C-alpha positions as CSV (number, residue, x, y, z in Angstrom):
1,M,12.0,4.9,-20.2
2,L,8.6,4.4,-18.6
3,G,5.1,4.7,-19.9
4,V,2.2,5.8,-17.8
5,K,1.7,2.4,-16.2
6,G,5.3,2.1,-15.3
7,L,5.4,5.6,-13.8
8,W,2.5,4.9,-11.4
9,G,4.4,1.8,-10.4
10,V,7.4,3.8,-9.4
11,V,5.3,6.2,-7.3
12,T,3.5,3.4,-5.6
13,A,6.7,1.6,-4.8
14,L,8.0,4.7,-3.1
15,M,4.8,5.1,-1.1
16,L,5.0,1.5,0.1
17,T,8.3,2.2,1.8
18,A,6.4,4.3,4.4
19,V,5.5,1.4,6.6
20,P,6.0,1.0,10.3
21,S,9.2,-0.6,11.7
22,V,9.7,-2.2,15.1
23,A,11.4,-0.4,17.8
24,G,14.3,-1.8,19.6
25,G,14.2,-2.9,23.2
26,A,15.4,-0.8,26.2
27,D,17.7,-1.6,29.1
28,S,15.5,-3.0,31.9
29,S,18.0,-2.2,34.7
30,A,16.7,1.3,35.1
31,P,13.4,3.1,34.5
32,S,12.9,3.2,30.7
33,V,10.4,4.1,28.1
34,S,9.9,2.1,24.9
35,T,7.5,2.0,21.9
36,D,6.2,-1.0,20.1
37,I,7.1,0.5,16.7
38,A,9.8,3.0,15.6
39,S,8.0,4.7,12.6
40,V,4.5,5.5,11.4
41,A,3.3,6.4,7.9
42,P,2.3,10.0,6.9
43,T,-1.3,9.0,7.4
44,G,-0.7,8.5,11.1
45,G,-1.5,5.4,13.2
46,Q,-1.6,3.7,16.6
47,I,1.5,3.1,18.8
48,I,2.0,1.6,22.2
49,V,4.2,3.5,24.7
50,T,5.5,1.6,27.8
51,L,7.1,2.9,30.9
52,R,8.9,0.2,32.9
53,S,10.0,1.0,36.5
54,A,10.2,-0.4,39.9
55,S,7.8,0.9,42.6
56,A,7.6,4.7,42.6
57,E,5.3,7.4,44.1
58,S,4.5,8.9,40.7
59,C,5.7,9.1,37.1
60,T,5.1,11.6,34.4
61,L,5.1,10.7,30.7
62,R,5.9,13.5,28.2
63,V,6.0,13.7,24.5
64,T,7.7,16.3,22.1
65,P,6.0,17.6,20.0
66,S,3.0,17.6,22.1
67,L,-0.1,15.4,21.6
68,P,-3.7,15.9,23.0
69,G,-3.9,14.6,26.6
70,W,-0.2,14.8,27.3
71,P,1.7,14.9,29.6
72,I,0.3,11.9,31.6
73,T,0.9,11.5,35.3
74,V,0.4,8.2,37.0
75,A,0.4,7.7,40.8
76,P,1.5,5.4,42.3
77,C,3.7,4.2,39.5
78,D,4.5,0.4,39.9
79,G,5.6,-1.9,37.2
80,D,4.7,-1.3,33.6
81,V,2.6,1.7,32.6
82,T,1.2,1.3,29.0
83,R,-0.6,3.8,26.9
84,N,-2.1,3.6,23.5
85,V,-1.2,6.7,21.5
86,S,-2.8,8.0,18.3
87,I,-0.4,9.7,15.9
88,P,-2.3,12.1,13.7
89,A,-1.9,12.4,10.0
90,D,0.8,14.8,8.9
91,D,0.7,16.9,5.8
92,D,4.4,18.1,6.1
93,T,7.0,17.3,3.5
94,M,9.7,16.5,6.2
95,D,10.0,13.7,8.6
96,R,8.6,14.4,12.2
97,T,10.1,12.7,15.2
98,Y,8.1,12.2,18.4
99,S,10.2,11.8,21.5
100,F,8.6,10.0,24.5
101,K,10.3,10.2,27.9
102,A,9.3,10.1,31.5
103,K,10.3,11.3,35.0
104,V,10.0,8.8,37.9
105,T,9.6,10.3,41.4
106,T,10.1,8.7,44.8
107,G,10.4,11.1,47.7
108,A,13.0,13.6,46.8
109,T,14.6,11.4,44.2
110,K,13.6,12.1,40.5
111,V,15.0,9.9,37.8
112,A,14.7,10.8,34.1
113,T,14.3,8.0,31.6
114,N,15.7,7.5,28.1
115,A,13.8,9.1,25.2
116,A,12.0,6.6,23.0
117,R,11.6,8.1,19.5
118,V,9.0,7.4,16.8
119,T,9.5,8.9,13.3
120,Q,6.6,9.8,11.2
121,Q,7.8,9.6,7.6
122,H,7.1,12.5,5.3
123,R,5.0,12.4,2.2
124,I,6.8,11.1,-0.8
125,R,7.7,14.3,-2.7
126,V,7.1,14.0,-6.4
127,A,8.3,16.7,-8.9
128,A,7.2,16.3,-12.5
129,F,8.5,18.3,-15.5
130,G,7.5,18.1,-19.2
131,D,5.6,19.3,-22.2
132,S,2.0,19.0,-23.2
133,E,2.0,15.3,-22.6
134,M,3.1,15.7,-19.0
135,Y,0.6,18.6,-18.6
136,Q,-2.2,16.1,-19.4
137,A,-0.7,13.4,-17.2
138,V,-0.4,15.5,-14.1
139,L,-4.1,16.0,-14.1
140,V,-4.6,12.3,-13.5
141,M,-1.6,12.1,-11.1
142,S,-3.0,15.0,-9.1
143,D,-6.3,13.3,-8.8
144,I,-4.8,9.9,-7.7
145,L,-2.2,11.4,-5.3
146,G,-4.8,13.8,-3.9
147,R,-6.6,10.8,-2.4
148,T,-3.8,10.1,0.0
149,T,-1.5,12.1,2.2
150,A,1.4,9.7,1.5
151,A,2.5,11.7,-1.5
152,A,2.8,15.3,-2.6
153,L,3.1,16.5,-6.3
154,N,4.8,19.6,-7.6
155,W,4.8,20.0,-11.3
156,T,6.0,22.3,-14.1
157,A,4.6,21.4,-17.5
158,F,3.0,23.2,-20.4
159,P,2.8,22.9,-24.1
160,G,5.9,23.9,-26.1
161,L,8.3,23.5,-23.3
162,V,11.5,21.8,-24.4
163,M,14.4,20.0,-22.6
164,C,16.9,22.8,-23.0
165,Q,14.6,25.2,-21.2
166,I,13.9,23.0,-18.1
167,T,17.0,23.1,-16.0
168,P,16.2,26.5,-14.2
169,F,12.7,25.1,-13.2
170,V,14.2,21.8,-12.0
171,K,16.9,23.7,-10.0
172,D,14.4,26.0,-8.3
173,V,11.8,23.2,-7.4
174,S,14.6,20.8,-6.3
175,A,16.2,23.4,-4.0
176,S,12.9,24.2,-2.3
177,V,11.0,20.8,-2.3
178,H,13.9,18.4,-2.2
179,P,11.9,15.8,-4.1
180,D,12.2,12.0,-3.6
181,L,11.1,11.2,-7.2
182,V,11.8,13.5,-10.2
183,I,9.9,12.7,-13.4
184,I,11.1,14.3,-16.7
185,E,9.1,13.9,-19.9
186,F,9.7,15.5,-23.3
187,L,8.7,14.5,-26.8
188,G,11.8,16.1,-28.4
189,T,9.9,19.0,-30.0
190,N,11.8,21.9,-31.6
191,F,9.8,24.9,-30.6
192,A,12.3,27.0,-28.6
193,A,15.2,29.0,-29.9
194,C,17.6,26.9,-27.8
195,S,16.5,23.7,-29.6
196,K,16.7,25.2,-33.1
197,K,20.4,25.8,-33.3
198,N,20.9,22.5,-35.1
199,P,18.8,20.6,-37.5
200,R,16.3,18.3,-35.7
201,R,17.6,14.7,-35.2
202,S,21.1,15.7,-36.5
203,S,24.1,14.5,-34.5
204,A,24.7,18.0,-33.1
205,W,21.0,18.3,-32.1
206,I,21.1,14.9,-30.4
207,A,24.3,15.7,-28.5
208,A,22.8,19.1,-27.4
209,Y,19.7,17.3,-26.3
210,Q,21.6,14.7,-24.3
211,A,23.6,17.6,-22.6
212,A,20.4,19.4,-21.6
213,T,19.0,16.1,-20.2
214,I,22.2,15.6,-18.1
215,K,22.0,19.2,-16.8
216,A,18.3,18.7,-15.7
217,V,19.1,15.4,-14.0
218,N,22.1,16.9,-12.1
219,A,19.9,19.9,-11.1
220,A,17.4,17.4,-9.6
221,L,20.1,15.5,-7.8
222,N,21.5,18.7,-6.3
223,G,18.2,19.1,-4.4
224,N,18.3,15.6,-3.1
225,P,21.3,13.3,-4.0
226,N,19.2,10.3,-3.1
227,A,16.3,11.2,-5.4
228,K,15.1,8.8,-8.0
229,V,15.1,10.4,-11.5
230,E,12.8,8.9,-14.2
231,L,13.0,9.9,-17.8
232,V,9.6,9.1,-19.1
233,D,8.4,8.7,-22.7
234,A,4.9,9.6,-23.9
235,P,2.3,6.9,-23.7
236,T,1.8,4.8,-26.8
237,W,-1.5,3.9,-28.4
238,G,-3.2,1.3,-26.2
239,D,-1.9,2.6,-22.9
240,N,-4.5,3.5,-20.4
241,V,-4.8,4.5,-16.8
242,S,-7.5,3.2,-14.5
243,G,-8.2,4.8,-11.2
């Protein structure tokens, strides 16, 4: 299990996966559009779009979804046409794909190019569940993650909540948010009726606790089979978090 420091390391590692990747080259035998990178982070960034064609009367570059200043028409259109493009920050929780393509015109002949695609990666979706310890932790997590658009936090935590109560919450959140990272923290308290059926720390109590944990984890994975699920223990004395 992870403490507070380890937990922040997991979130940071996921955020660092949202880095640009290089786009592949295009066939130079026909008019073509290419980009210098194939993906940008949720915070946006600069990309270079290049249209390569032989001599033409005009060419029109388009992008979907639209961006300010597009479409762009160049006349005459001879050789490489290059444009620097600013991709704005995106607050969505799903990937967004920008498709760049062009139409090259010479007389009555119009040739459509390939589509060069750039994916803007979504914010890392974090879902946290737990008792009073998690309730205190999410205040810090919300503050830290609130400083960036690279991650979004959805949390369900309040004092007295126990593991055997959490599955319906996990199921609902996972179905709607499809989190990339699910954090589950409980101290093993015995406040709810569902946790009082057996003496605390007895074999039957431990077996029931394990079964409830497995149900919660499965509920999380139903929302996103590729999600990372972390079972987190409470911080020990001496742990601290620095912003």
